[in-house]
Each structure stands twice: as C-alpha cells, then as structure tokens.
C-alpha positions in Angstrom: 37.9 5.6 -14.5 35.9 8.3 -15.7 36.2 12.1 -14.5 33.4 14.8 -14.2 35.8 17.5 -15.9 39.0 17.4 -13.6 37.2 16.4 -10.8 38.3 12.8 -9.3 36.0 10.8 -8.3 37.0 10.4 -4.6 33.9 8.6 -3.3 34.4 5.5 -1.2 31.7 3.0 -1.9 32.2 0.8 -4.9 30.5 -2.1 -7.1 32.6 -5.2 -7.8 31.9 -7.0 -11.0 33.5 -10.0 -11.6 34.3 -13.1 -14.0 36.5 -15.9 -12.9 36.3 -19.6 -14.2 36.4 -21.4 -10.7 38.6 -24.1 -12.3 41.4 -22.0 -13.1 43.8 -21.1 -10.3 44.7 -17.8 -11.9 43.4 -15.0 -14.8 40.2 -13.5 -14.6 38.9 -10.1 -14.9 36.6 -7.6 -12.9 36.0 -3.9 -12.6 35.5 -1.5 -9.7 33.1 1.0 -10.3 32.3 4.3 -8.2 28.5 4.2 -6.9 28.1 7.4 -7.9 28.4 6.5 -11.6 24.8 5.1 -12.6 26.0 1.5 -14.2 24.7 -1.8 -14.9 26.9 -5.1 -15.7 26.4 -7.0 -19.0 26.8 -10.8 -19.3 29.3 -11.1 -22.0 28.8 -13.5 -25.2 30.0 -16.7 -25.1 33.8 -16.5 -25.2 36.4 -19.5 -26.3 39.5 -17.8 -26.0 39.4 -14.9 -23.8 38.0 -13.7 -20.4 36.0 -10.6 -19.7 33.5 -8.5 -17.7 31.5 -5.7 -19.2 29.7 -3.1 -17.8 27.7 0.0 -19.1 27.8 3.3 -17.3 24.5 4.6 -17.9 24.9 8.3 -18.2 21.9 10.3 -18.5 21.7 12.8 -21.1 24.4 10.6 -22.7 25.9 8.0 -25.1 26.4 4.9 -23.2 29.8 3.9 -22.4 30.5 0.5 -22.3 33.8 -0.6 -20.5 34.9 -4.3 -20.9 37.9 -5.6 -18.8 39.8 -8.1 -20.9 42.3 -10.8 -20.0 44.0 -12.9 -22.9 45.9 -16.2 -21.4 49.1 -16.9 -22.9 47.6 -20.7 -23.7 44.9 -19.0 -25.9 45.4 -19.5 -29.6 47.1 -16.9 -30.8 45.9 -17.1 -34.4 41.8 -17.1 -33.0 41.5 -15.0 -29.9 40.7 -11.8 -32.1 37.1 -13.2 -32.7 36.1 -13.2 -29.5 37.1 -9.8 -29.1 35.4 -8.9 -32.5 32.4 -10.2 -30.4 33.0 -8.0 -27.4 33.0 -4.7 -30.2 29.9 -6.2 -31.0 27.9 -5.2 -27.7 28.4 -1.5 -28.5 30.2 1.3 -30.8 30.8 3.3 -27.8 33.2 0.5 -25.9 36.6 0.8 -24.6 38.1 -2.7 -23.8 41.2 -2.7 -22.0 43.3 -5.3 -20.1 46.5 -7.7 -20.4 46.1 -8.7 -24.0 49.8 -10.6 -24.4 50.2 -9.3 -27.3 53.9 -7.7 -28.5 54.1 -5.3 -31.5 56.6 -2.5 -32.2 53.4 0.0 -32.7 52.9 -0.2 -29.2 56.5 0.4 -27.7 57.5 -3.6 -27.6 61.3 -4.4 -29.1 59.8 -7.1 -30.8 56.5 -9.0 -32.6 55.0 -12.1 -31.9 52.3 -13.9 -33.4 49.5 -12.7 -31.4 50.8 -9.3 -31.5 50.5 -9.4 -35.5 47.1 -11.1 -35.6 45.8 -8.0 -33.4 47.2 -5.3 -35.3 45.7 -6.7 -38.4 42.5 -6.8 -36.8 42.6 -3.6 -35.4 43.3 -2.2 -39.0 40.8 -4.3 -40.3 37.8 -3.2 -38.1 38.9 0.3 -38.0 39.9 0.2 -33.8 42.4 2.0 -32.2 45.1 1.0 -29.8 45.8 3.3 -26.7 48.8 2.6 -25.0 51.1 4.1 -22.3 54.4 5.6 -23.8 56.4 3.4 -20.8 56.3 -0.7 -20.8 53.8 -2.0 -18.3 54.8 -5.2 -17.5 59.2 -5.7 -16.3 60.5 -9.5 -15.9 63.7 -10.4 -14.5 65.6 -9.4 -18.2 63.1 -7.4 -20.1 60.2 -5.1 -20.6 56.8 -5.0 -22.9 53.7 -3.0 -23.5 51.0 -5.6 -23.1 48.6 -3.9 -21.2 46.7 -2.2 -23.5 43.3 -0.2 -24.8 41.5 -0.8 -27.7 38.2 1.5 -28.9 36.3 2.4 -31.4 35.7 6.4 -32.6 36.7 7.5 -29.4 36.5 11.2 -29.5 37.1 11.9 -25.4 40.6 13.8 -24.9 42.6 11.3 -22.4 45.8 10.5 -21.6 47.4 6.9 -20.5 50.0 6.0 -18.4 51.8 3.3 -16.5 52.3 3.8 -13.1 55.6 2.3 -11.0 53.4 1.4 -8.3 52.2 -1.8 -6.3 53.9 -5.3 -6.3 52.8 -7.2 -9.3 55.3 -7.4 -12.4 52.6 -5.6 -14.3 52.5 -2.0 -13.5 48.8 -0.7 -13.1 47.6 1.5 -16.6 45.7 4.5 -15.9 43.5 6.0 -18.5 41.9 9.1 -18.1 39.2 10.8 -20.1 37.3 13.8 -19.5 33.9 14.5 -20.4 30.9 16.8 -18.9 28.9 14.3 -16.5 27.6 15.8 -13.5 28.2 13.1 -10.8 25.1 12.5 -8.3 25.9 12.3 -4.9 25.4 9.1 -3.2 26.6 9.7 0.5 23.2 11.0 1.5 24.3 11.3 5.1 23.5 14.0 7.1 23.8 15.3 10.2 20.5 16.2 12.1 20.1 19.5 15.1 17.2 18.0 16.8 16.7 20.9 19.1 16.2 22.9 15.8 14.4 20.0 14.0 12.2 20.6 17.2 11.7 23.7 17.1 11.0 23.7 13.0 8.3 21.4 13.9 7.0 23.8 16.4 6.7 26.9 14.3 5.0 25.5 11.3 1.5 25.4 10.8 -0.4 23.7 13.9 -2.0 20.5 12.6 -3.9 19.9 15.9 -6.6 21.9 14.6 -7.4 20.3 11.5 -10.9 19.6 10.4 -11.2 15.7 10.0 -14.6 15.2 9.0 -13.9 12.0 6.7 -11.4 9.7 5.2 -10.3 11.5 3.0 -9.7 14.4 5.4 -7.7 11.8 7.2 -5.5 11.2 4.5 -4.8 14.4 3.8 -3.8 14.8 7.4 -1.2 12.2 7.7 0.4 13.2 4.4 0.5 17.0 5.8 2.1 15.7 9.0 4.6 13.3 7.0 5.7 16.5 5.1 6.1 18.9 8.5 8.4 16.4 9.6 10.5 16.2 6.3 10.6 19.5 6.3 11.4 20.3 9.5 14.4 17.6 9.2 15.8 19.1 5.9 15.8 22.4 7.3 17.6 21.2 10.7 20.5 19.1 8.5 23.6 19.6 6.9 25.6 16.8 4.6 28.3 15.0 6.0 31.3 15.3 4.0 32.9 11.5 2.3 35.9 10.6 4.4 39.2 9.8 2.9 40.4 6.0 3.9 42.4 6.6 6.5 46.7 5.4 5.6 48.6 4.9 8.1 51.6 7.0 8.1 54.4 4.2 8.2 52.7 2.4 5.4 52.5 5.5 3.1 55.7 6.5 3.6 57.3 2.8 2.8 54.7 3.1 -0.2 56.0 6.0 -1.6 59.9 4.4 -1.0 58.8 1.0 -2.8 57.1 2.8 -5.3 60.7 5.0 -5.9 62.8 1.7 -5.8 60.4 0.1 -8.4 60.9 3.0 -10.8 64.5 2.7 -10.2 64.6 -0.8 -11.3 62.5 -0.5 -14.1 65.0 2.0 -15.4 68.3 0.5 -14.4 67.6 -3.2 -14.2 70.2 -3.5 -11.2 69.8 -6.4 -9.1 70.1 -4.9 -5.9 67.3 -2.3 -6.5 65.1 -5.8 -7.3 66.3 -7.1 -4.0 65.4 -3.9 -2.0 62.1 -3.8 -3.7 61.4 -7.5 -2.5 62.2 -6.3 0.8 60.4 -3.4 0.8 57.4 -5.4 -0.2 57.4 -7.9 2.6 58.1 -5.4 5.2 55.0 -3.7 4.1 53.1 -6.6 4.2 54.1 -7.4 7.8 53.6 -4.0 9.1 50.1 -3.8 7.2 49.2 -6.9 9.2 50.7 -5.9 12.2 48.3 -2.7 12.3 45.4 -4.7 11.0 45.7 -7.0 14.2 46.4 -4.3 16.5 43.3 -2.6 15.6 40.9 -5.9 15.9 42.7 -6.4 19.2 41.5 -2.8 20.2 38.0 -3.5 18.5 37.7 -6.8 20.3 39.2 -5.0 24.1 36.1 -2.4 23.8 33.2 -4.2 22.7 30.4 -5.2 24.9 26.7 -6.8 25.1 25.1 -3.7 26.7 25.8 -0.7 24.3 25.2 -2.8 21.1 29.2 -2.7 20.0 29.1 -6.8 20.2 26.2 -7.2 18.0 27.5 -4.3 15.5 30.9 -6.1 15.3 29.2 -9.8 14.9 26.9 -8.3 12.0 29.8 -7.4 9.9 30.7 -10.7 9.3 27.2 -12.2 9.2 26.2 -9.4 6.6 26.3 -10.9 3.2 25.5 -8.4 0.5 26.2 -8.7 -3.2 25.0 -7.2 -6.2 21.7 -8.9 -8.0 23.2 -10.1 -11.6 21.6 -10.1 -14.8 17.9 -11.8 -14.3 16.5 -14.3 -16.7 12.6 -12.7 -17.2 9.9 -14.3 -18.6 10.0 -12.6 -21.6 13.5 -10.8 -21.8 16.4 -10.6 -19.9 16.9 -7.9 -16.9 20.3 -5.9 -16.9 19.6 -2.2 -15.4 18.8 -2.0 -11.8 15.4 -0.5 -12.9 14.8 -3.8 -15.3 15.7 -6.1 -12.7 13.5 -4.3 -9.9 10.4 -4.6 -12.3 11.2 -8.5 -13.3 11.4 -8.7 -9.4 7.9 -7.1 -8.9 6.7 -9.1 -11.6 7.4 -12.1 -10.4 5.8 -10.7 -6.5 3.0 -9.8 -8.1 2.1 -13.4 -9.2 3.1 -14.7 -5.8 0.6 -11.9 -3.6 -2.5 -13.7 -5.2 -4.9 -16.1 -4.0 -4.2 -20.1 -4.7 -6.7 -21.7 -7.4 -8.8 -23.6 -4.8 -12.5 -23.5 -4.9 -15.2 -24.4 -2.7 -18.3 -22.7 -4.2 -20.4 -23.0 -0.7 -18.0 -21.3 1.2 -17.4 -18.4 -1.1 -20.7 -18.0 -1.5 -21.4 -17.9 2.5 -18.4 -15.7 2.9 -19.3 -13.2 0.0 -22.5 -12.8 1.3 -21.5 -12.0 4.7 -18.9 -9.7 4.0 -21.1 -7.5 1.7 -23.5 -7.4 4.2 -21.1 -6.2 6.7 -19.7 -3.8 4.2 -23.2 -1.9 3.4 -24.6 -2.1 7.5 -21.2 -0.8 9.0 -21.4 2.6 10.5 -19.4 5.4 8.7 -18.0 6.1 11.7 -17.6 4.9 15.6 -18.1 6.6 18.7 -17.5 3.4 21.3 -13.9 2.6 20.4 -11.3 2.8 23.1 -9.3 6.1 22.2 -5.7 6.3 22.9 -3.4 8.8 24.5 -0.5 10.8 24.1 1.8 9.0 27.0 0.3 5.2 25.5 2.2 6.7 22.2 5.3 8.1 24.3 5.7 4.3 25.9 5.5 2.9 22.1 8.2 5.1 20.3 10.2 4.4 23.5 10.8 1.0 22.5 11.7 1.7 19.0 15.0 1.0 17.8 17.0 3.2 16.3 18.7 1.2 13.3 15.4 0.2 11.6 15.2 0.9 8.3 12.5 3.3 6.9 9.7 3.0 4.4 9.3 5.1 1.2 8.6 8.4 3.0 12.0 8.1 4.4 11.1 9.0 8.5 13.2 6.5 10.0 12.7 5.5 14.0 15.4 8.1 15.1 13.6 11.1 13.6 10.5 9.8 15.3 12.3 9.2 18.5 13.3 13.0 18.2 9.3 14.2 17.5 8.3 17.1 20.2 4.9 16.6 22.2 3.3 18.8 19.5 3.7 16.2 16.8 2.9 13.2 19.9 -0.4 14.7 19.9 -0.9 15.2 16.0 0.0 11.5 16.0 -2.6 10.8 18.8 -5.2 12.5 16.5 -4.7 10.4 13.5 -4.3 7.2 15.3 -8.2 7.8 17.2 -9.2 9.1 13.5 -8.2 6.0 12.3 -10.4 4.1 14.8 -13.1 6.5 14.3 -13.7 6.0 10.8 -12.2 3.0 10.4 -9.6 3.5 7.2 -6.0 2.9 7.7 -4.6 5.7 6.0 -3.9 5.0 2.0 -0.3 6.4 2.4 0.7 3.9 4.9 -0.5 0.9 2.7 2.4 1.2 0.5 5.9 -1.2 1.5 9.4 -0.6 -0.3 10.5 -4.4 -0.9 14.2 -5.5 -0.8 15.0 -8.8 -2.7 17.1 -11.0 -0.6 18.5 -13.8 -2.3 17.5 -17.2 -0.7 20.3 -19.4 0.2 21.6 -21.8 -2.4 18.8 -20.7 -5.2 19.8 -19.3 -8.6 20.7 -15.6 -8.8 19.5 -14.9 -12.2 15.9 -16.5 -11.0 13.7 -13.6 -10.0 11.9 -16.2 -7.9 15.0 -16.8 -6.2 14.2 -13.8 -4.1 12.6 -13.4 -0.6 10.9 -10.1 -0.4 11.5 -8.2 2.8 9.3 -5.4 3.4 9.8 -1.9 4.3 6.3 -0.2 5.6 6.6 3.7 7.0 7.5 3.7 10.3 4.9 5.8 11.5 2.2 3.4 10.7 3.7 0.6 12.8 3.1 3.2 15.5 -0.4 2.8 14.3 -0.5 -0.8 14.2 1.0 -1.4 18.0 -2.1 0.8 19.2 -4.7 -1.3 16.6 -2.9 -4.7 18.1 -2.9 -4.0 21.5 -6.8 -3.4 21.2 -7.2 -6.8 19.4 -5.0 -8.5 21.5 -7.3 -7.5 24.4 -10.6 -8.5 22.5 -8.7 -12.2 21.9 -7.3 -12.8 26.0 -10.4 -11.8 27.2 -12.4 -14.3 24.7 -10.0 -16.9 24.8 -10.4 -16.9 21.2 -6.7 -18.4 19.9 -5.9 -22.2 20.0 -3.8 -23.1 22.4 -1.5 -25.2 19.7 -0.5 -21.9 18.5 2.7 -20.8 19.8 3.3 -17.9 17.5 3.0 -14.4 18.0 1.9 -15.3 21.8 3.2 -13.6 24.7 5.8 -15.8 26.8 5.4 -18.4 23.9 8.3 -18.8 21.6 9.7 -21.6 19.1 11.3 -23.5 21.9 8.0 -24.0 24.0 6.3 -25.7 21.1 9.4 -28.0 20.7 9.8 -28.7 24.1 6.1 -29.6 23.9 6.6 -32.1 20.8 9.8 -33.8 22.2 7.9 -34.5 25.4 5.1 -36.0 23.4 7.4 -37.9 22.1 9.5 -38.9 24.4 6.3 -40.2 26.4 5.6 -42.4 23.9 8.9 -43.9 23.8 9.0 -44.4 27.4 5.9 -46.2 27.0 7.0 -48.5 23.9 5.2 -46.7 21.6 6.1 -44.8 18.3 5.2 -41.7 17.4 4.4 -41.1 14.1 4.7 -37.3 13.1 4.0 -35.4 9.5 5.4 -31.7 9.1 3.3 -29.9 6.9 4.7 -26.8 4.9 1.9 -24.5 3.9 2.8 -22.5 0.2 3.4 -18.8 0.2 1.6 -18.8 3.7 1.2 -15.1 4.6 1.3 -14.1 0.7 -2.0 -15.9 -0.1 -4.4 -15.4 2.8 -8.1 -15.3 1.4 -8.8 -11.8 2.8 -12.8 -11.7 2.8 -12.2 -15.4 4.4 -10.1 -13.5 7.1 -12.9 -10.7 7.7 -15.8 -13.5 7.9 -13.7 -15.1 10.8 -12.9 -12.2 12.3 -16.8 -11.4 12.2 -17.4 -14.6 13.5 -14.9 -14.3 16.7 -16.9 -11.3 17.8 -14.4 -9.3 16.8 -15.3 -5.1 17.7 -16.7 -3.9 14.1 -14.3 -1.0 14.8 -11.7 -3.5 14.3 -12.7 -5.6 11.6 -13.3 -2.1 9.4 -10.1 -1.0 9.9 -8.4 -4.6 9.1 -10.4 -4.6 5.9 -9.5 -1.4 5.3 -5.5 -2.2 6.1 -5.8 -5.1 3.9 -7.3 -3.9 1.1 -5.7 -2.2 -2.3 -1.9 -2.7 -0.8 0.8 -1.7 -3.3 4.2 -2.5 -3.1 7.9 -1.3 -5.1 10.6 -3.5 -5.5 14.1 -1.4 -4.4 17.5 -2.2 -6.6 20.3 -0.4 -5.8 17.4 2.8 -5.2 15.9 1.8 -8.7 12.5 1.8 -7.7 10.3 -0.6 -9.9 6.6 0.1 -11.2 4.1 0.4 -8.5 2.3 -3.1 -8.3 -1.3 -4.1 -6.3 -0.9 -7.0 -3.5 -4.4 -8.8 -4.3 -3.9 -11.2 -1.3 -2.2 -11.7 1.9 -1.6 -10.1 5.1 1.3 -7.3 4.8 4.7 -8.6 5.3 6.7 -6.7 7.2 3.8 -5.3 9.7 3.1 -6.1 13.5 -0.9 -6.7 12.6 0.1 -9.3 9.7 1.3 -12.4 12.0 -1.8 -12.4 14.4 -4.2 -12.1 11.4 -2.6 -15.1 10.1 -3.2 -17.0 13.4 -6.5 -16.1 13.4 -7.1 -17.4 10.2 -5.5 -20.2 10.7 -6.9 -21.0 14.1 -10.1 -23.1 13.3 -7.5 -25.7 12.2 -9.9 -28.7 13.0 -8.2 -31.4 15.7 -8.8 -34.8 16.2 -9.0 -37.1 19.7 -6.4 -39.3 18.7 -3.7 -36.7 17.4 -2.2 -33.8 18.4 -1.3 -30.8 16.4 1.3 -28.1 17.0 1.6 -24.9 15.6 4.0 -21.9 15.2 2.8 -19.6 12.8 2.3 -21.4 9.4 4.8 -24.3 10.7 2.4 -27.2 11.5 2.8 -30.5 12.7 0.9 -33.6 13.1 1.5 -36.3 16.0 -0.2 -39.6 16.5 1.5 -42.4 18.6 0.9 -46.0 19.4 2.6 -49.7 19.9 0.8 -50.6 16.4 2.1 -49.1 13.4 -1.3 -49.8 11.6 -3.3 -47.8 14.2 -0.8 -44.5 13.6 -1.4 -44.2 10.1 -4.9 -44.6 10.3 -5.0 -41.9 12.9 -2.9 -39.6 10.6 -4.8 -39.8 7.5 -7.9 -39.2 9.5 -6.6 -36.0 10.4 -4.8 -35.3 7.0 -8.1 -36.0 5.4 -10.1 -33.6 7.4 -7.5 -31.0 7.0 -7.0 -31.4 3.0 -10.7 -30.7 2.9 -10.3 -27.5 5.1 -7.1 -26.5 3.4 -8.7 -26.5 0.0 -12.3 -24.8 1.3 -9.9 -21.7 2.8 -7.6 -21.5 -0.1 -4.6 -22.9 1.3 -2.0 -24.5 -0.6 0.3 -27.2 1.3 4.0 -27.4 -0.5 4.5 -31.4 -0.9 7.8 -30.6 -1.7 8.8 -29.4 1.6 6.2 -31.7 3.5 8.0 -34.6 5.7 7.4 -37.7 7.7 8.9 -39.0 10.2 8.4 -42.2 12.1 10.2 -42.0 16.1 10.7 -45.1 17.4 13.4 -47.2 19.6 13.6 -49.8 17.5 16.8 -50.8 15.6 15.8 -53.6 14.1 14.3 -53.2 10.5 12.4 -49.9 9.9 8.3 -50.2 10.1 6.5 -50.3 6.7 6.4 -46.8 5.2 3.6 -45.1 6.2 0.6 -44.3 3.1 -0.3 -41.1 3.5 -3.2 -39.3 1.5 -0.3 -36.4 1.2 2.2 -37.2 -1.7 5.6 -36.5 -0.1 8.6 -35.5 -1.9 10.8 -37.8 0.0 9.3 -40.9 1.5 9.0 -41.6 5.2 11.7 -41.5 7.6 12.5 -43.6 10.3 14.1 -42.1 13.3 15.8 -44.4 16.1 16.5 -43.5 19.4 
C-alpha cells in the first residue's frame, strides 16, 4: 500500500477490484485501494498464462503509478509465461507488478532454481527490470520454505522496504511493500457534527434577506443564491469534523491473534511439528470465537430492532443494498477508465435519451407551436392573483421531510432544512411567493445530480445499461410541493384527470388498478367470456415528453396562467451532471421530458397522457406510463377487432404526441377458462417481440 511520508493510511473505506476465472475453484487476483487515494481500474490485456488485476493511482501533480496484482498458476507453461508479464509492463513504465509467481531462484532467497525461476530471471535481466523480494521466505510447506511472492518494477526510484510477515493462517505469508513519496492525501470522511443551536444563531445574525428587493426574475435567482450561501456558511461555522473511527477488534481475538502469530513465527523458524499442531489449534479457536462474537452481535441487533424507530428498515436495507464499482465502460468512440471519463460517458448516453422521439405530425406541430408562442408573447410579466403561501404551510411541508434523503448538488440536505430558524422559513416563503408572482422557477434549482445505477441483468460495460437516479436540491422540492398543491386543487375542482389513471392519485395505488383489471377478467370468465389484453410499454416515457405539447394541453385544461408560466420555466433549460464516485461530468442540457426525481414531474406526465383515446367496447387501465387495453367476448374474432380498432386509434395518437411504444416489452395475453388448444393468435397491428400468451384458469 502507499504511504504519505511516514503516515499510515488508516481510513476504513476501500474499493475492491478483482479478476478471477469463474470456472476455476482457486486462484484469482484482487486489489484493495483506500478510497482516499484517487485511482481507477484498468482492464488488463488478454493473458494466456497468468491472472492479473490492474489499478492506476491518479496522483495529482505526480506521475501515475500502476499497481498490478499477479498470480502465476503452477500449471502455467514455465517457459512462456513471461510473455504475459511483458504485456503487463507495456501498460505503463512506472509500474509495480507483485504477487505469487511460483518461481524459485537463489537470487531472491530460494535454495534452488526451477525452470520458471530461470525464465523469470532471464526475462528480468533482458528487460531491464528489478525484482524486489523480502529477506525471509514467503511460503512455508510441510518440509520446506521458499520465496515466491515478489514484486517486479522498472526504474523504481522511491525509498522502500519489503518484509514477509508471519501472520494470518495461509501457507503464504503476507508480504508488505512500503514505498514513500510526497503526496497529500485528501480527506474522504466528510462527516461532521453540527451544533444546531449555533447553526440557527449563525443564520439569525447574518444579513436579513427578508428585506431583499425582488423586482425581476434576475433578482429572484440572486435571492435564491444568497439564501443557499447563507445556509451553507452557517452549517460550516457550526460544524466540526468527526474523526475516523478505527475498526473494533475484540480483545479476546486480538490476544489470540498475537499468540497465533508468535507460534507461526516460531514454527517457521524451528519447524517443530508440535508448534504446527498448536498453530492449527489456535486458528480453529480464532475462527470459532469469531463466529461466536458475530452471532452474539447479530442476535443482540435482532433483539433491539423494531418497526417504530426505523431500526428494522435500516437493518434490512443493508441486505438489499447492492453497491458495486462501475467497471471500464465501452463508449462509442473510446473506453472510459477513470471516474471522470465514466461520468462523461454515461452523461453523453443520457443526453441522447433526454431528446424528443423522431415522430412528426406537421398539423399538430403547427397548432401547438402557434399556441405556445401566442401564450409566451401575451402572458403577463408578473401576476397578482395567485394564492400565496404562508409560513405555516411551509412548516407543515418541512415536518414531513425524511432526514436520510440524499441532497442535490447544493449539499443542503433535509436535516439542515428541518433545523432552519423561523427567520429562514420567512425567506423561503418570500422566494416561493415570488416564484408564483413572476412565473419563474429559479435557475439554480433546475440542475440535477444523476447517480447511475446498473439495471438488473444488463451489461455493466455499456453506458446505456445504467438507470439515472436524479438528485435535485432539497429546498426546490418544498417549492414544488406548494406548486403541486395549487395544481391539484385545480385538477380536483374541475375533474380533469381521467378516471382510468391510477398513478399519482390520492388514495389510489397499483393494487387498486390491478384489482380493477382482475375483476374485469373474472367477470368475463364467470360469463364464459374470454378476455384479450395488450400491455403497452412506453419507451423512455418521462424522459421524452414533448414540452411544448404539454404546455398546450395545460392551456386547454384552463390551468391558471401563473402555473402554466411556472411549468414552462420549470421544464426549460434543465441541466444535469453525472456523478461517479464524487467525480462530476460536464453539465449537459435536457431537451425533452419532465424532471426526474421531482414532485411535479409525475403529475405533469399524467396530464400529458390524459387525453389518451378510449373505445366503447374496450377498457383502458393506466398507472403512470404502464397502459393496458382489454376487451372481452365469447367470440375470439370480436376481441381481435376491438383491440385492433383501439390500437389503431392509439397508434395515431402516439405518433401525434411524439410517444414511442417499445414493441420489445409490449405483450398480448388471452385469458380463458378453456383448457383445450389455445385460440388462434391475435393479429395485432403492433408488432410484438413475443407472440400471444394464452393463460387458462
């Protein structure tokens, strides 16, 4: 491991890089790297004789150091395996290749030479390399000891020492290579303890933003910036860093480890069989005691968890959490290896997703374009007839915030918001009322930090395989909550949302929609009717909403103009940046869609699809973007005609509003009580990836 001068790295968090043949029961290589050291993984070249993992240390203002963990299997050809080592040294000149070479040579302390050792020594001399080996053996067999765990370097100018440690329970000793260089290790803990009383006092003693003159949208953006800065400055002034905690080791385990290591050292020196027996006994005692301690700890945790204070969910979430490093990505033009390269690669992929579908209806585009332009040209610069918010409404909203939600790029999390003084609530009240007055959503609140999460079963090296999880500024969601309440009030008073849409509706859920569909099918079966169903999947539904089309529909629903203007501002010129291990990509522009991770986005999507056409002899069931068309009859042909008629209408409507159906995920199912041969397949106008599935009950 690397060291800063004489300072040992003690931070507990590690990144794990491994490379192992899944078909082999043993072997393989791995590298643990402290997260405090910037690094990235490299995919090694194709190797035929050895196994290797490669990591590059990205040291600022210093030459990069490549670390390679290598394993040379005993079965590898002893004459040609150095061809693979030569490939590894072509990766970088400043490289350390260390591991188990299974090579014997008197030059590094072995009692004899073998073919693999002679081949390695000849290769090292011809290539101008250097072998670093400890002064004592690294592997101990029943009757012999040898040095086969080595490091090979080229022009290695760092001061170093390398020793074989008589520790652990393997027949191989751990080999510790310390090398020293000047490098300032950044702190990665980032955890602080905040004195919340001091935090509130800091804000109360700062400039009074409640007297800030807001006469334009520019002033509003400036007020938001000052408000965020005031909160962050107060947080910094009232916080102290929490020192890193050392991993706790039970004193009984520590004592047995010390005894075991001493016995191991004596056995390696004296080769006394009695010491070997005692060593094995100590290893068993350590394993047994460690299992006992872990079981007691686990049992104690189970006794103390409950569903009332969140401990149960915290306990179970640790089992469900699947966090893994993003491997090297295959971009369209090059591969992405560093965290920054990966972030930019995924950002480029997402930028292509946040675009309109290439579907065109000139008549609709003309009507929508003219309507939106007319609205923007005639809408007032400010409004006076909006329903203002008040401090109590904001306080009630804040009380419902969950403490553990991740913040957006501004770093202001819900815990900070929950501790804001009344003085700041008033400032936020002024900001939100000005949003409604000017019909302008603050620019700073329209940038999302995206965390990429690998989709199940997808290729981890393909940037398209990652689902974007958007983190928006937490304060912006309070403003969204206030705006959403005004929109919902208008929708409820005028019964605007179609009854078939069960998504984002109060007192409705997926269960209710499933029950509705099930009852429709069961009622048909009771009357000896078949039910045909087509389950549609909308491709990139939220990401590719036609924004002008949505504004046009909001106007048609007589949505209050101050809300329409806000939503136009809300969707326009949104941006995002992808974060990979805290490295941010270049900022990208979102050209279509409603905001992911927002409170307003889902209901805006529901309004965009609210005029989806219906038919008299079919029913439609919708939850968010999941849509099902059902028809029932005793006659199979009637079902086919009814579904096709409805699908044809939908096909035209989808094209008109630039909505793309994902045929690969669209399915047709026939529900029937018949256990005979299935009915003829449905001939649908939408091409399916799979044919009709017949379900008999």
